N, C-alpha and C positions, 0 to 999 in steps of 0.2 A: 504493500500500500504506500509506504514512504517512497519507494522507487517510482511508482506511478505518479505520485504527486510531484516529485522533483522533475521527472521527465515532462510532465504536463506543464510545469512552469517554464522549462526550456522551450517547449513548443510555443507557448504563448509569447515569450520574449522575442523569439525569432519571427513569429507571425506578426506581432505588433510592429517590429522594425521593418520587416519586408513589405507589409501592406502600406505602411506610412511612406516608405521610399517609392513604392509603386504609384501612389496617388500624388506625391510631391513631383514625380517625374511628369505625370500628366499635366499638372498645374504649371510646372516650369516650361515644358514644351509649348503649352498654349500661350504663355506669356511671351516667349521668344517669337512665336509665330503670329502674334497680333491680338490675342484675346486675354485680357487681364482679369476676367471674372473670378477665377479661382485664386489668383494672387490677391485680389481685394478681400477675399474671404480668409486670407492668412494661410493658405494651403501650400505655398511654396516653402515648405519647412520640413525638417526631420523631427520636429516636436509633434508627437502623436495627438496632442490635445485637440486641435481643431478637427482632425480626422475622426477622433472618438466622439466629439460633440455632434458631428454631422451624421455619423452612422453608428450609434451605440449598439444597436441590435446586431449588425453585421460584424462589428469589431470586438464585441464582448460576449454576447449570448451564444451566437452560432459557433464561434471557434471552440468555446468550452463544451457545448453540447456535442459537437462533432468529435471532439477528442474522447469524451466519455463514452460515446457510442461506438467509435471506430478506431480509436488509438492514434488518430492524426487529426490535423486541424484544417478547416476551410472557413471562409467568411468573406466579407466584402466591405468596401468603403466606396466613396465616390468623390470626384472632383467636379464642381459645376463648370459649365461652359455656356457661352452665348450661342444658341442654336442659329441665330441669324448669321453670325460669323462663320459657323460651321457650314451652313448651306451655301454661303457665298464663296467659301474657300475649302472645297471638299478635300483637296489633297493635303492641305495643312491640317485639316481636321483628322484625316487618316493618320498622319504622322503623330499627332497628339495622342490618338488612341494606341498607337504602337509603342509610345514612350514608356508606358507602365510595364508591359511584359518585357520590354527591352531592359528596364532596370532590374527586373527579377533575373533575367538571363545573365546579366553582369554579376549578380550575386552568386549564381550557380558557378560561374567561372572562377570567382574569388574563392569560394569554398573548395573547388577542385584544385586550385593552385596551392592552397594551404594544406590540403590533404596530401598532395604529391610531395610537397616540401617536407611534411612530417614523415612520410615514408622514406624519403631520401636520407633523413637524419636518424632513421631507425626509431622514431618516436611512435609511428603508426605502422599498421600492416593491414593487408586485405583480410576481411573476416571470412569465416568458413561459410556462413550464410548471411544474406542481407535482408533487411526490411527498411521501412521508412526511417526508423530511428537508429539503424545500424548499417552504415555504408562503409565505415572504417573502424578498425579495432585499435586499441591502445596497446603498446608494448610494455608500458609501465603502469603500475597501479595509479600513479598520480595523473596519468594522461586520459583516464576514462572520461572525465568531465568534458574535456576538449574534443575527444573523438565523438562522443555522443552529440555534443552541440554542433559540430561541423556536419555530422550526418544529417541532423534535422535541418540545418541551414541549407544543405545541398538538396535534400528531398523536397522541402516545402517550397523553395523558390523555383525548382523545376516544375512542381505542381502548379504554382501560381502562374508561371509563364505559359505553360502548355494549356492549362484550362482557359485562361483569358484569350488565347489565340484562336480558340474555336470560333469559326465564322457564324456564330449564332447570337442574335440579340438576347440580352443586352451586353454581351461580352465584348471585350476590346477588339477581337477578331472581326466582329461584324462592322465595327467602325472603320476598320481597314478597307472595307469594301468601297468607302468613299474615294479611294485612290482611283477607281474606275468611273467615277461620276464627274460629269462636267458641270460648269456653273449653272446650266439650265436644269439639269436633272438632280443636282445636289439636294434641293429642297424635298423632292419626292422620295429620294433614297433616305434622307434623314427622317422624314415622317414615318416611313415604313419601319425603320430601326427603332424609333421611339414609341411605337404603338404599344400600349400597355398589355394587350392580349398576346402579341407576339413575344413580348419580353418575358411574361410569365411562362408561356409555353416553351420558349427558348431555354429558360433555366432548367425546366424539367427535362427536356431532351438532352441538354448538355450534361446534366448530372448523370443520367442513365448511360449516355455514350461514353462518358469519362471512365466509368467502371471498366470498360473494355480497352480504352485507349491508354490510360496512364500506366498500369502495371508493366506491360511490355516496354513502354517508353522509359520507365524507370530502370528496368533491367538493361536496356540498351545504353542508357547514359552511364550507368555504373560500369558496364563492360568497356566503354570508351575510356572512362576514368582509369581503369586498370589494364588498358590495352597492352598486351604482351606479358602480363604478369598474372592474371587470373581471369576466369570466365564463369559467369553465373547464368543460370537458366531459370525460367519460370517454373 
């Protein structure tokens, strides 16, 4: 029970930081591309407070419940934007949408670099089996905290990146479809993506689809991490 509590705290710390960076990346990209809506709301920041205030259910309740039910965390937050700006600048809007998953991908790479560095220094090693909380093992008793933390960091950011790239409303991948919209069609595409019925249905489809998509993706990513040193299978 104590182990689960400690692991749960690690998951939530990683989730809070990763989600905050994800939304701050959206807000920063929008600001640089001409929309200061999120910036005026104070969301170009790594301080989680404005993100928690905007999405308390998605950033507190859902992550905790998902961990208790499944042993891993998922949740959401959001950064506001001006839909008139998005419709008039569809490609800039698409880049804003991709900035969040892009930030998570950079965190996956950061975790991978730290894991490989730890292996090179004989501080870490490849585990016999993997799961979301165990991507790398510690070679010393004092290294367990860091190996567990980096494992969660790697897995959760891979999950956030991949899940949000699904091209289904309201996920960021659907916003990337604006790359293919022109100034005249941008408004129609945006209205479709923001339709509440499509967004609710899209979340349901994405959740069900992800059960099949993420486990093999996670295995693939870990095998790339240990390329030439270890091989894991589903």
